[in-house]
DONUTI-770519 format. One record per residue (C-alpha): chain; residue in three letters; x, y, z; residue number from 1. Coordinates in nm, 3 decimals, decimal comma, always signed. Layout:
// residues N
('A' 'Ala' (X Y Z) NUM)
...
//
This chain:
// residues 361
('A' 'Met' (+4,792 +6,881 +6,853) 1)
('A' 'Val' (+4,827 +6,584 +6,617) 2)
('A' 'Asn' (+5,058 +6,406 +6,859) 3)
('A' 'Asn' (+4,815 +6,468 +7,147) 4)
('A' 'Asn' (+4,531 +6,315 +6,943) 5)
('A' 'Leu' (+4,749 +6,018 +6,850) 6)
('A' 'Asp' (+4,845 +5,956 +7,211) 7)
('A' 'Thr' (+4,481 +5,980 +7,317) 8)
('A' 'Leu' (+4,375 +5,727 +7,054) 9)
('A' 'Arg' (+4,657 +5,495 +7,152) 10)
('A' 'Asp' (+4,554 +5,522 +7,516) 11)
('A' 'Gln' (+4,203 +5,426 +7,415) 12)
('A' 'Val' (+4,335 +5,127 +7,219) 13)
('A' 'Asp' (+4,543 +5,019 +7,519) 14)
('A' 'Gln' (+4,237 +5,039 +7,740) 15)
('A' 'Leu' (+4,027 +4,841 +7,494) 16)
('A' 'Asn' (+4,301 +4,577 +7,475) 17)
('A' 'Leu' (+4,271 +4,527 +7,849) 18)
('A' 'Glu' (+3,893 +4,520 +7,830) 19)
('A' 'Leu' (+3,909 +4,262 +7,551) 20)
('A' 'Leu' (+4,150 +4,055 +7,758) 21)
('A' 'Ser' (+3,914 +4,066 +8,055) 22)
('A' 'Val' (+3,615 +3,967 +7,843) 23)
('A' 'Ile' (+3,805 +3,686 +7,668) 24)
('A' 'Asn' (+3,915 +3,544 +8,004) 25)
('A' 'Lys' (+3,561 +3,568 +8,141) 26)
('A' 'Arg' (+3,445 +3,375 +7,836) 27)
('A' 'Ala' (+3,722 +3,118 +7,894) 28)
('A' 'Asn' (+3,603 +3,063 +8,253) 29)
('A' 'Leu' (+3,251 +2,997 +8,127) 30)
('A' 'Val' (+3,383 +2,760 +7,861) 31)
('A' 'Gln' (+3,573 +2,566 +8,129) 32)
('A' 'Glu' (+3,255 +2,530 +8,335) 33)
('A' 'Ile' (+3,068 +2,407 +8,026) 34)
('A' 'Gly' (+3,349 +2,156 +7,964) 35)
('A' 'Lys' (+3,317 +2,018 +8,318) 36)
('A' 'Leu' (+2,943 +1,971 +8,275) 37)
('A' 'Lys' (+2,993 +1,798 +7,942) 38)
('A' 'Gly' (+3,250 +1,571 +8,103) 39)
('A' 'Val' (+2,998 +1,465 +8,369) 40)
('A' 'Gln' (+2,732 +1,408 +8,104) 41)
('A' 'Gly' (+2,969 +1,226 +7,870) 42)
('A' 'Ser' (+2,893 +1,475 +7,591) 43)
('A' 'Leu' (+3,131 +1,557 +7,309) 44)
('A' 'Arg' (+3,322 +1,878 +7,378) 45)
('A' 'Phe' (+3,309 +2,002 +7,018) 46)
('A' 'Asp' (+2,956 +2,079 +6,901) 47)
('A' 'Pro' (+2,968 +2,199 +6,537) 48)
('A' 'Val' (+2,597 +2,291 +6,534) 49)
('A' 'Arg' (+2,637 +2,512 +6,841) 50)
('A' 'Glu' (+2,949 +2,676 +6,691) 51)
('A' 'Arg' (+2,769 +2,757 +6,366) 52)
('A' 'Glu' (+2,476 +2,908 +6,557) 53)
('A' 'Met' (+2,710 +3,135 +6,754) 54)
('A' 'Leu' (+2,899 +3,242 +6,441) 55)
('A' 'Asn' (+2,575 +3,323 +6,258) 56)
('A' 'Gln' (+2,456 +3,533 +6,552) 57)
('A' 'Ile' (+2,786 +3,722 +6,568) 58)
('A' 'Val' (+2,803 +3,787 +6,194) 59)
('A' 'Glu' (+2,442 +3,913 +6,189) 60)
('A' 'Ala' (+2,533 +4,165 +6,460) 61)
('A' 'Asn' (+2,846 +4,285 +6,277) 62)
('A' 'Asn' (+2,822 +4,649 +6,164) 63)
('A' 'Gly' (+3,183 +4,682 +6,042) 64)
('A' 'Pro' (+3,436 +4,803 +5,966) 65)
('A' 'Phe' (+3,558 +4,440 +5,960) 66)
('A' 'Glu' (+3,423 +4,215 +5,687) 67)
('A' 'Asp' (+3,200 +3,929 +5,803) 68)
('A' 'Ser' (+3,467 +3,679 +5,694) 69)
('A' 'Thr' (+3,726 +3,850 +5,913) 70)
('A' 'Ile' (+3,495 +3,849 +6,215) 71)
('A' 'Glu' (+3,415 +3,483 +6,158) 72)
('A' 'His' (+3,786 +3,397 +6,138) 73)
('A' 'Leu' (+3,865 +3,585 +6,462) 74)
('A' 'Phe' (+3,587 +3,415 +6,657) 75)
('A' 'Lys' (+3,674 +3,072 +6,519) 76)
('A' 'Glu' (+4,019 +3,117 +6,673) 77)
('A' 'Ile' (+3,861 +3,214 +7,004) 78)
('A' 'Phe' (+3,634 +2,908 +6,988) 79)
('A' 'Lys' (+3,931 +2,685 +6,904) 80)
('A' 'Ala' (+4,129 +2,818 +7,202) 81)
('A' 'Gly' (+3,830 +2,753 +7,428) 82)
('A' 'Leu' (+3,800 +2,394 +7,305) 83)
('A' 'Glu' (+4,170 +2,335 +7,368) 84)
('A' 'Leu' (+4,124 +2,474 +7,718) 85)
('A' 'Gln' (+3,844 +2,223 +7,780) 86)
('A' 'Glu' (+4,061 +1,936 +7,655) 87)
('A' 'Asp' (+4,352 +2,042 +7,875) 88)
('A' 'Asp' (+4,124 +2,047 +8,179) 89)
('A' 'His' (+3,983 +1,708 +8,082) 90)
('A' 'Ser' (+4,327 +1,546 +8,047) 91)
('A' 'Lys' (+4,442 +1,694 +8,378) 92)
('A' 'Ala' (+4,137 +1,546 +8,548) 93)
('A' 'Leu' (+4,198 +1,192 +8,421) 94)
('A' 'Leu' (+4,331 +0,960 +8,689) 95)
('A' 'Val' (+4,530 +0,767 +8,426) 96)
('A' 'Ser' (+4,689 +1,083 +8,289) 97)
('A' 'Arg' (+5,060 +1,152 +8,318) 98)
('A' 'Lys' (+4,961 +1,504 +8,422) 99)
('A' 'Asn' (+4,780 +1,358 +8,721) 100)
('A' 'Lys' (+5,065 +1,125 +8,821) 101)
('A' 'Gln' (+5,421 +1,174 +8,701) 102)
('A' 'Glu' (+5,577 +0,849 +8,819) 103)
('A' 'Asp' (+5,518 +0,524 +8,631) 104)
('A' 'Thr' (+5,262 +0,280 +8,766) 105)
('A' 'Val' (+5,416 -0,062 +8,831) 106)
('A' 'Val' (+5,189 -0,368 +8,831) 107)
('A' 'Ser' (+5,317 -0,670 +9,023) 108)
('A' 'Val' (+5,222 -1,014 +8,890) 109)
('A' 'Asn' (+5,376 -1,340 +9,009) 110)
('A' 'Gly' (+5,703 -1,178 +9,113) 111)
('A' 'Leu' (+5,728 -0,958 +8,803) 112)
('A' 'Glu' (+5,709 -0,580 +8,825) 113)
('A' 'Ile' (+5,555 -0,477 +8,496) 114)
('A' 'Gly' (+5,636 -0,119 +8,409) 115)
('A' 'Lys' (+5,960 -0,098 +8,602) 116)
('A' 'Gly' (+6,199 -0,131 +8,308) 117)
('A' 'Glu' (+6,233 -0,504 +8,251) 118)
('A' 'Pro' (+5,988 -0,626 +7,985) 119)
('A' 'Ala' (+5,742 -0,902 +8,072) 120)
('A' 'Phe' (+5,648 -1,180 +7,832) 121)
('A' 'Val' (+5,312 -1,352 +7,813) 122)
('A' 'Phe' (+5,270 -1,669 +7,607) 123)
('A' 'Gly' (+5,002 -1,932 +7,585) 124)
('A' 'Pro' (+4,726 -2,077 +7,370) 125)
('A' 'Cys' (+4,446 -1,872 +7,226) 126)
('A' 'Ser' (+4,189 -2,101 +7,391) 127)
('A' 'Val' (+4,208 -2,345 +7,677) 128)
('A' 'Glu' (+4,111 -2,677 +7,517) 129)
('A' 'Ser' (+4,239 -2,937 +7,765) 130)
('A' 'Tyr' (+4,472 -2,977 +8,061) 131)
('A' 'Glu' (+4,727 -3,161 +7,844) 132)
('A' 'Gln' (+4,731 -2,886 +7,583) 133)
('A' 'Val' (+4,793 -2,606 +7,834) 134)
('A' 'Ala' (+5,042 -2,814 +8,034) 135)
('A' 'Ala' (+5,259 -2,869 +7,726) 136)
('A' 'Val' (+5,281 -2,493 +7,670) 137)
('A' 'Ala' (+5,332 -2,423 +8,041) 138)
('A' 'Asn' (+5,625 -2,665 +8,052) 139)
('A' 'Ser' (+5,792 -2,480 +7,762) 140)
('A' 'Ile' (+5,727 -2,142 +7,926) 141)
('A' 'Arg' (+5,872 -2,251 +8,259) 142)
('A' 'Ala' (+6,178 -2,401 +8,087) 143)
('A' 'Lys' (+6,260 -2,054 +7,953) 144)
('A' 'Gly' (+6,246 -1,901 +8,300) 145)
('A' 'Leu' (+5,927 -1,709 +8,221) 146)
('A' 'Lys' (+5,652 -1,651 +8,475) 147)
('A' 'Leu' (+5,327 -1,576 +8,292) 148)
('A' 'Ile' (+5,082 -1,775 +8,082) 149)
('A' 'Arg' (+4,772 -1,667 +7,893) 150)
('A' 'Gly' (+4,475 -1,872 +7,783) 151)
('A' 'Gly' (+4,114 -1,804 +7,691) 152)
('A' 'Ala' (+3,840 -1,972 +7,894) 153)
('A' 'Phe' (+3,570 -1,739 +7,760) 154)
('A' 'Lys' (+3,608 -1,660 +7,390) 155)
('A' 'Pro' (+3,399 -1,386 +7,224) 156)
('A' 'Arg' (+3,394 -1,492 +6,859) 157)
('A' 'Thr' (+3,272 -1,324 +6,543) 158)
('A' 'Ser' (+3,053 -1,623 +6,456) 159)
('A' 'Pro' (+2,811 -1,766 +6,715) 160)
('A' 'Tyr' (+2,893 -2,112 +6,580) 161)
('A' 'Asp' (+3,267 -2,096 +6,657) 162)
('A' 'Phe' (+3,422 -2,241 +6,973) 163)
('A' 'Gln' (+3,333 -2,013 +7,264) 164)
('A' 'Gly' (+3,571 -2,158 +7,523) 165)
('A' 'Leu' (+3,531 -2,399 +7,816) 166)
('A' 'Gly' (+3,414 -2,130 +8,056) 167)
('A' 'Leu' (+3,457 -2,212 +8,424) 168)
('A' 'Glu' (+3,617 -2,547 +8,341) 169)
('A' 'Gly' (+3,882 -2,356 +8,145) 170)
('A' 'Leu' (+3,952 -2,132 +8,444) 171)
('A' 'Lys' (+3,992 -2,440 +8,664) 172)
('A' 'Ile' (+4,248 -2,585 +8,422) 173)
('A' 'Leu' (+4,441 -2,257 +8,425) 174)
('A' 'Lys' (+4,439 -2,254 +8,805) 175)
('A' 'Gln' (+4,571 -2,610 +8,817) 176)
('A' 'Ile' (+4,846 -2,516 +8,571) 177)
('A' 'Ser' (+4,931 -2,212 +8,778) 178)
('A' 'Asp' (+4,968 -2,421 +9,094) 179)
('A' 'Glu' (+5,173 -2,693 +8,928) 180)
('A' 'Tyr' (+5,404 -2,478 +8,716) 181)
('A' 'Gly' (+5,428 -2,162 +8,926) 182)
('A' 'Leu' (+5,295 -1,939 +8,647) 183)
('A' 'Gly' (+5,081 -1,629 +8,679) 184)
('A' 'Val' (+4,762 -1,659 +8,475) 185)
('A' 'Ile' (+4,609 -1,399 +8,242) 186)
('A' 'Ser' (+4,265 -1,480 +8,106) 187)
('A' 'Glu' (+3,980 -1,286 +7,951) 188)
('A' 'Ile' (+3,648 -1,225 +8,123) 189)
('A' 'Val' (+3,359 -1,110 +7,905) 190)
('A' 'Thr' (+3,067 -1,040 +8,140) 191)
('A' 'Pro' (+3,046 -0,842 +8,466) 192)
('A' 'Lys' (+2,890 -1,135 +8,653) 193)
('A' 'Asp' (+3,201 -1,350 +8,595) 194)
('A' 'Ile' (+3,449 -1,096 +8,735) 195)
('A' 'Glu' (+3,399 -1,210 +9,095) 196)
('A' 'Thr' (+3,432 -1,576 +8,997) 197)
('A' 'Ala' (+3,756 -1,510 +8,811) 198)
('A' 'Leu' (+3,926 -1,374 +9,125) 199)
('A' 'Asp' (+3,980 -1,728 +9,254) 200)
('A' 'Tyr' (+4,139 -1,854 +8,933) 201)
('A' 'Val' (+4,344 -1,585 +8,758) 202)
('A' 'Asp' (+4,620 -1,339 +8,849) 203)
('A' 'Val' (+4,528 -1,083 +8,582) 204)
('A' 'Ile' (+4,183 -1,024 +8,436) 205)
('A' 'Gln' (+4,199 -0,948 +8,065) 206)
('A' 'Ile' (+3,938 -0,729 +7,900) 207)
('A' 'Gly' (+3,955 -0,799 +7,529) 208)
('A' 'Ala' (+3,932 -0,573 +7,228) 209)
('A' 'Arg' (+3,564 -0,643 +7,165) 210)
('A' 'Asn' (+3,482 -0,543 +7,522) 211)
('A' 'Met' (+3,700 -0,233 +7,551) 212)
('A' 'Gln' (+3,388 -0,017 +7,563) 213)
('A' 'Asn' (+3,172 -0,257 +7,759) 214)
('A' 'Phe' (+3,138 +0,007 +8,028) 215)
('A' 'Glu' (+2,958 -0,209 +8,284) 216)
('A' 'Leu' (+3,236 -0,467 +8,254) 217)
('A' 'Leu' (+3,500 -0,195 +8,290) 218)
('A' 'Lys' (+3,333 -0,056 +8,601) 219)
('A' 'Glu' (+3,302 -0,400 +8,758) 220)
('A' 'Ala' (+3,670 -0,465 +8,686) 221)
('A' 'Gly' (+3,748 -0,137 +8,857) 222)
('A' 'Arg' (+3,581 -0,251 +9,178) 223)
('A' 'Val' (+3,804 -0,555 +9,240) 224)
('A' 'Asn' (+4,154 -0,585 +9,379) 225)
('A' 'Lys' (+4,310 -0,760 +9,082) 226)
('A' 'Pro' (+4,534 -0,636 +8,797) 227)
('A' 'Ile' (+4,353 -0,569 +8,469) 228)
('A' 'Leu' (+4,502 -0,608 +8,123) 229)
('A' 'Leu' (+4,299 -0,385 +7,892) 230)
('A' 'Lys' (+4,327 -0,440 +7,517) 231)
('A' 'Arg' (+4,267 -0,164 +7,264) 232)
('A' 'Gly' (+3,945 -0,196 +7,067) 233)
('A' 'Leu' (+3,948 -0,295 +6,702) 234)
('A' 'Ser' (+3,863 +0,057 +6,582) 235)
('A' 'Ala' (+3,937 +0,257 +6,896) 236)
('A' 'Thr' (+4,129 +0,581 +6,893) 237)
('A' 'Ile' (+4,398 +0,629 +7,155) 238)
('A' 'Glu' (+4,172 +0,881 +7,330) 239)
('A' 'Glu' (+3,894 +0,620 +7,351) 240)
('A' 'Phe' (+4,144 +0,360 +7,475) 241)
('A' 'Ile' (+4,260 +0,594 +7,752) 242)
('A' 'Gly' (+3,896 +0,670 +7,834) 243)
('A' 'Ala' (+3,827 +0,298 +7,880) 244)
('A' 'Ala' (+4,119 +0,272 +8,124) 245)
('A' 'Glu' (+3,976 +0,571 +8,310) 246)
('A' 'Tyr' (+3,649 +0,383 +8,360) 247)
('A' 'Ile' (+3,842 +0,113 +8,546) 248)
('A' 'Met' (+4,055 +0,349 +8,753) 249)
('A' 'Ser' (+3,759 +0,573 +8,841) 250)
('A' 'Gln' (+3,618 +0,280 +9,040) 251)
('A' 'Gly' (+3,934 +0,248 +9,250) 252)
('A' 'Asn' (+4,149 -0,010 +9,071) 253)
('A' 'Gly' (+4,476 +0,148 +8,956) 254)
('A' 'Glu' (+4,650 -0,177 +8,857) 255)
('A' 'Ile' (+4,596 -0,150 +8,483) 256)
('A' 'Ile' (+4,815 -0,273 +8,198) 257)
('A' 'Leu' (+4,735 -0,132 +7,854) 258)
('A' 'Cys' (+4,780 -0,363 +7,555) 259)
('A' 'Glu' (+4,811 -0,248 +7,194) 260)
('A' 'Arg' (+4,683 -0,532 +6,975) 261)
('A' 'Gly' (+4,640 -0,372 +6,636) 262)
('A' 'Ile' (+4,350 -0,179 +6,488) 263)
('A' 'Arg' (+4,128 -0,239 +6,188) 264)
('A' 'Thr' (+4,232 -0,047 +5,876) 265)
('A' 'Tyr' (+4,193 -0,095 +5,500) 266)
('A' 'Glu' (+4,518 -0,298 +5,492) 267)
('A' 'Lys' (+4,469 -0,670 +5,425) 268)
('A' 'Ala' (+4,830 -0,793 +5,443) 269)
('A' 'Thr' (+4,788 -0,848 +5,817) 270)
('A' 'Arg' (+4,493 -0,942 +6,034) 271)
('A' 'Asn' (+4,505 -0,595 +6,189) 272)
('A' 'Thr' (+4,746 -0,303 +6,164) 273)
('A' 'Leu' (+4,992 -0,281 +6,453) 274)
('A' 'Asp' (+4,998 +0,081 +6,569) 275)
('A' 'Ile' (+5,349 +0,070 +6,709) 276)
('A' 'Ser' (+5,348 +0,446 +6,767) 277)
('A' 'Ala' (+5,071 +0,395 +7,023) 278)
('A' 'Val' (+5,331 +0,262 +7,269) 279)
('A' 'Pro' (+5,527 +0,587 +7,321) 280)
('A' 'Ile' (+5,209 +0,794 +7,294) 281)
('A' 'Leu' (+5,038 +0,594 +7,569) 282)
('A' 'Lys' (+5,349 +0,605 +7,786) 283)
('A' 'Lys' (+5,367 +0,981 +7,740) 284)
('A' 'Glu' (+4,997 +1,048 +7,797) 285)
('A' 'Thr' (+4,945 +0,796 +8,081) 286)
('A' 'His' (+5,147 +0,653 +8,369) 287)
('A' 'Leu' (+5,034 +0,296 +8,295) 288)
('A' 'Pro' (+5,253 +0,011 +8,163) 289)
('A' 'Val' (+5,199 -0,075 +7,796) 290)
('A' 'Met' (+5,230 -0,417 +7,634) 291)
('A' 'Val' (+5,201 -0,527 +7,270) 292)
('A' 'Asp' (+5,013 -0,834 +7,146) 293)
('A' 'Val' (+5,201 -0,932 +6,831) 294)
('A' 'Thr' (+4,973 -1,226 +6,749) 295)
('A' 'His' (+4,640 -1,050 +6,712) 296)
('A' 'Ser' (+4,795 -0,740 +6,561) 297)
('A' 'Thr' (+4,951 -0,932 +6,271) 298)
('A' 'Gly' (+4,778 -1,270 +6,247) 299)
('A' 'Arg' (+5,100 -1,396 +6,083) 300)
('A' 'Lys' (+5,361 -1,616 +6,247) 301)
('A' 'Asp' (+5,632 -1,485 +6,017) 302)
('A' 'Leu' (+5,583 -1,134 +6,156) 303)
('A' 'Leu' (+5,575 -1,215 +6,526) 304)
('A' 'Leu' (+5,950 -1,183 +6,583) 305)
('A' 'Pro' (+6,015 -0,853 +6,398) 306)
('A' 'Cys' (+5,707 -0,696 +6,556) 307)
('A' 'Ala' (+5,812 -0,815 +6,902) 308)
('A' 'Lys' (+6,157 -0,663 +6,846) 309)
('A' 'Ala' (+5,995 -0,339 +6,732) 310)
('A' 'Ala' (+5,778 -0,333 +7,045) 311)
('A' 'Leu' (+6,077 -0,382 +7,273) 312)
('A' 'Ala' (+6,286 -0,128 +7,082) 313)
('A' 'Ile' (+6,020 +0,140 +7,110) 314)
('A' 'Gly' (+5,983 +0,092 +7,484) 315)
('A' 'Ala' (+5,697 -0,153 +7,541) 316)
('A' 'Asp' (+5,677 -0,296 +7,892) 317)
('A' 'Gly' (+5,599 -0,641 +7,759) 318)
('A' 'Val' (+5,507 -0,863 +7,466) 319)
('A' 'Met' (+5,222 -1,111 +7,430) 320)
('A' 'Ala' (+5,205 -1,394 +7,175) 321)
('A' 'Glu' (+5,014 -1,718 +7,129) 322)
('A' 'Val' (+5,162 -2,068 +7,148) 323)
('A' 'His' (+4,989 -2,404 +7,091) 324)
('A' 'Pro' (+5,135 -2,759 +7,097) 325)
('A' 'Asp' (+4,966 -2,837 +6,764) 326)
('A' 'Pro' (+4,820 -2,527 +6,598) 327)
('A' 'Ala' (+4,680 -2,729 +6,308) 328)
('A' 'Val' (+4,412 -2,874 +6,536) 329)
('A' 'Ala' (+4,356 -2,563 +6,749) 330)
('A' 'Leu' (+3,991 -2,477 +6,809) 331)
('A' 'Ser' (+4,054 -2,106 +6,750) 332)
('A' 'Asp' (+4,307 -1,892 +6,559) 333)
('A' 'Ala' (+4,499 -2,195 +6,431) 334)
('A' 'Ala' (+4,700 -2,013 +6,165) 335)
('A' 'Gln' (+4,854 -1,748 +6,390) 336)
('A' 'Gln' (+4,977 -1,955 +6,686) 337)
('A' 'Met' (+5,338 -2,073 +6,717) 338)
('A' 'Asn' (+5,406 -2,440 +6,776) 339)
('A' 'Leu' (+5,660 -2,535 +7,043) 340)
('A' 'Pro' (+5,969 -2,553 +6,816) 341)
('A' 'Glu' (+5,873 -2,215 +6,666) 342)
('A' 'Phe' (+5,833 -2,080 +7,017) 343)
('A' 'Asp' (+6,182 -2,203 +7,107) 344)
('A' 'Leu' (+6,331 -2,032 +6,804) 345)
('A' 'Phe' (+6,134 -1,714 +6,872) 346)
('A' 'Trp' (+6,269 -1,696 +7,226) 347)
('A' 'Glu' (+6,627 -1,766 +7,117) 348)
('A' 'Glu' (+6,603 -1,478 +6,872) 349)
('A' 'Ile' (+6,463 -1,246 +7,138) 350)
('A' 'Leu' (+6,751 -1,334 +7,372) 351)
('A' 'Ala' (+7,004 -1,276 +7,095) 352)
('A' 'Ser' (+6,857 -0,940 +6,997) 353)
('A' 'Asn' (+7,025 -0,736 +7,273) 354)
('A' 'Leu' (+6,687 -0,576 +7,343) 355)
('A' 'Leu' (+6,660 -0,720 +7,694) 356)
('A' 'Pro' (+6,838 -0,610 +8,010) 357)
('A' 'Val' (+7,143 -0,830 +8,071) 358)
('A' 'Lys' (+7,002 -0,970 +8,397) 359)
('A' 'Thr' (+6,706 -1,132 +8,217) 360)
('A' 'Lys' (+6,925 -1,343 +7,988) 361)
//
């Protein structure tokens, strides 16, 4: 008789387990639908106020035998699992996600295939100041067999009284340099209205750190047929950085290069803190090529070489650094730019580091 009662109770428990499973999965389906709606609205997936309201309602309805604290713990785990389910769905939906596309995206610029295994190098002055200034750097770049140059024609600056760049005249200088020296040009554009103009002058449109979440600029960049180099924002999380890239790709432009350029922390030894771990994380989470800007991340010429080596060693698809013929008179970021002899030594050390494929030496 006892055994029969025990079996009956166990059968009831088994049946309730299945009913609980069915109810939990029904709840999960609803949570997924809520997550999709929040994604469309741009709402945060975790709402602590809503969670507390649900927990209070559940605890008030609890008649035992479980203690309220036990019930709260059990439902918190259910809520947590639902949130993780929403995040998984969100990451699968992202066009830039590795889950959406397994193979690496390769961006072609001036004969280089960035993201295909051979690192690309981008050097040039912080700001375009004159034809002669950029030409001196371009000559040094070409002499090393390199194919890309950077230079700022539009310069978003912290102070409104600092040099803001030459604008269109700067783009024209870069185009002339490109034609004469055979170099692909990377330059920053800061407003949506200038994107279309830039198409005639640059090979890669850069969106700088201060504009990483300028969503109208991102969307406009996504509508053109031109590679985009997207820099990580000063205080942006990796999730926010990936989200910014998604803005571009959602408009149809899949030629995106991510660039880690350091983030703002409490540390004052460097201009920013180079998040070197962002490189493998971004390459794992997305299919996009990832470069590292060692100039803006450190702000120190003595750290450019070791940080560049670290970037290459950890798998970066390229390195960016600033070079100026005479940094002492530079109109922006004078202290952090290499002069031409320093650039020569930097490149010699990179070649001697055994961090490059043999064919690039």
